[in-house]
C-alpha positions in Angstrom: -43.6 -36.7 -121.4 -44.3 -33.5 -119.6 -42.5 -32.4 -116.4 -43.8 -29.5 -114.3 -42.2 -27.0 -112.1 -44.2 -24.4 -110.1 -43.5 -21.2 -108.2 -45.5 -19.0 -105.9 -44.7 -15.4 -105.2 -46.1 -12.7 -102.9 -45.2 -9.1 -102.7 -43.1 -6.6 -104.6 -40.1 -7.3 -106.8 -37.5 -6.5 -104.2 -39.4 -7.1 -100.9 -41.5 -10.1 -101.8 -40.8 -13.8 -101.4 -41.6 -16.9 -103.2 -41.1 -20.7 -103.4 -40.0 -23.0 -106.2 -41.4 -26.6 -106.4 -41.3 -29.6 -108.7 -44.1 -32.2 -108.9 -41.5 -35.0 -108.1 -40.9 -33.2 -104.8 -37.2 -32.9 -105.6 -37.8 -29.3 -104.8 -40.5 -29.1 -102.2 -41.3 -25.4 -101.9 -37.8 -24.1 -101.7 -37.9 -20.3 -100.8 -36.4 -17.6 -103.0 -36.2 -13.8 -102.9 -34.8 -10.9 -104.8 -31.8 -11.1 -102.4 -31.2 -14.8 -103.1 -31.3 -14.2 -106.8 -29.2 -11.1 -107.1 -27.4 -10.4 -103.8 -26.1 -13.8 -102.6 -28.6 -14.2 -99.7 -29.7 -17.6 -98.6 -32.4 -19.2 -100.8 -32.9 -20.7 -104.2 -31.8 -19.0 -107.5 -34.0 -20.1 -110.4 -31.1 -19.5 -112.9 -29.0 -21.9 -110.8 -31.6 -24.6 -111.3 -31.4 -24.0 -115.1 -27.6 -24.3 -114.9 -27.8 -27.6 -112.9 -30.4 -29.0 -115.3 -28.4 -28.0 -118.3 -25.2 -29.7 -116.9 -27.2 -32.9 -116.3 -28.8 -32.8 -119.7 -25.3 -32.2 -121.4 -23.9 -35.2 -119.5 -26.7 -37.4 -120.6 -26.5 -36.2 -124.2 -22.7 -36.8 -124.3 -23.3 -40.4 -123.0 -25.9 -40.9 -125.7 -23.6 -39.6 -128.5 -20.7 -41.6 -127.2 -22.8 -44.7 -127.4 -23.8 -43.9 -130.9 -20.0 -43.9 -131.6 -19.5 -47.2 -129.9 -17.8 -45.6 -126.9 -18.8 -45.6 -123.3 -18.4 -42.7 -120.9 -16.4 -43.7 -117.9 -17.0 -40.4 -116.2 -18.0 -36.9 -117.1 -18.2 -33.7 -114.9 -19.9 -30.7 -116.4 -20.3 -27.2 -115.0 -22.7 -24.7 -116.6 -22.3 -21.0 -115.8 -25.4 -18.9 -116.4 -24.4 -15.2 -116.6 -27.0 -12.8 -115.3 -27.3 -9.2 -116.5 -29.9 -6.8 -117.6 -31.5 -5.8 -120.9 -34.1 -3.2 -121.8 -36.7 -5.0 -119.7 -34.8 -5.8 -116.6 -32.9 -8.9 -115.4 -31.8 -11.2 -118.2 -29.7 -14.3 -118.8 -26.9 -12.9 -121.0 -24.8 -16.0 -121.5 -24.4 -19.7 -120.8 -21.0 -21.4 -120.7 -20.4 -25.2 -120.5 -17.2 -26.6 -119.1 -16.8 -30.4 -119.2 -14.2 -32.9 -118.3 -14.7 -36.5 -119.4 -13.0 -39.8 -119.5 -14.1 -41.8 -122.5 -11.8 -44.8 -123.2 -11.0 -45.1 -126.9 -12.0 -41.5 -127.8 -9.5 -39.4 -129.6 -9.3 -35.7 -128.8 -10.9 -34.9 -132.2 -13.7 -37.3 -131.7 -14.3 -36.1 -128.1 -14.5 -32.5 -129.3 -17.0 -33.5 -132.0 -19.1 -35.4 -129.5 -19.0 -32.6 -126.9 -20.1 -30.1 -129.6 -22.9 -32.4 -130.5 -24.0 -32.6 -126.8 -23.8 -28.8 -126.5 -25.9 -28.3 -129.6 -28.4 -31.2 -129.2 -29.0 -31.3 -125.4 -32.7 -30.5 -124.8 -31.7 -27.5 -122.6 -29.5 -26.0 -125.3 -32.4 -26.4 -127.8 -34.9 -25.0 -125.2 -33.0 -21.8 -124.9 -34.0 -20.9 -128.4 -37.5 -22.4 -128.6 -40.7 -20.4 -128.8 -42.2 -19.9 -125.4 -46.0 -20.1 -125.4 -48.2 -18.9 -122.5 -51.7 -19.1 -121.0 -52.3 -16.2 -118.7 -55.4 -15.8 -116.4 -56.1 -12.8 -114.2 -57.8 -14.0 -111.0 -59.9 -11.4 -109.3 
């Protein structure tokens, strides 16, 4: 399965503007700017989308691992904080922190911690943060 997100941008780094879209139309051309990413202005924040996707992926992974342990998640709420900073090349994601609270009947604290660690390590988003990123680049004149 392949899912696709797209973005368009026009203008300079600080003064330009762009949109973020998904092929499912969950995000139908949502605007973003330098100010929305780094100064709290109205608009999308691409890193926020990564955080939301990571939280959803973690919850689904925890439900899967729970099932593999013959347990069923009653409820789980996960928050993912993506820390933005800079490196030698400019803006960078400098950290990711997962906070989760779950109700899983029959799970001991020890078993829950094991399952949560498994979800943290095996969630597709966690794995993607260390995967090789390939690229095809075409200059259109």
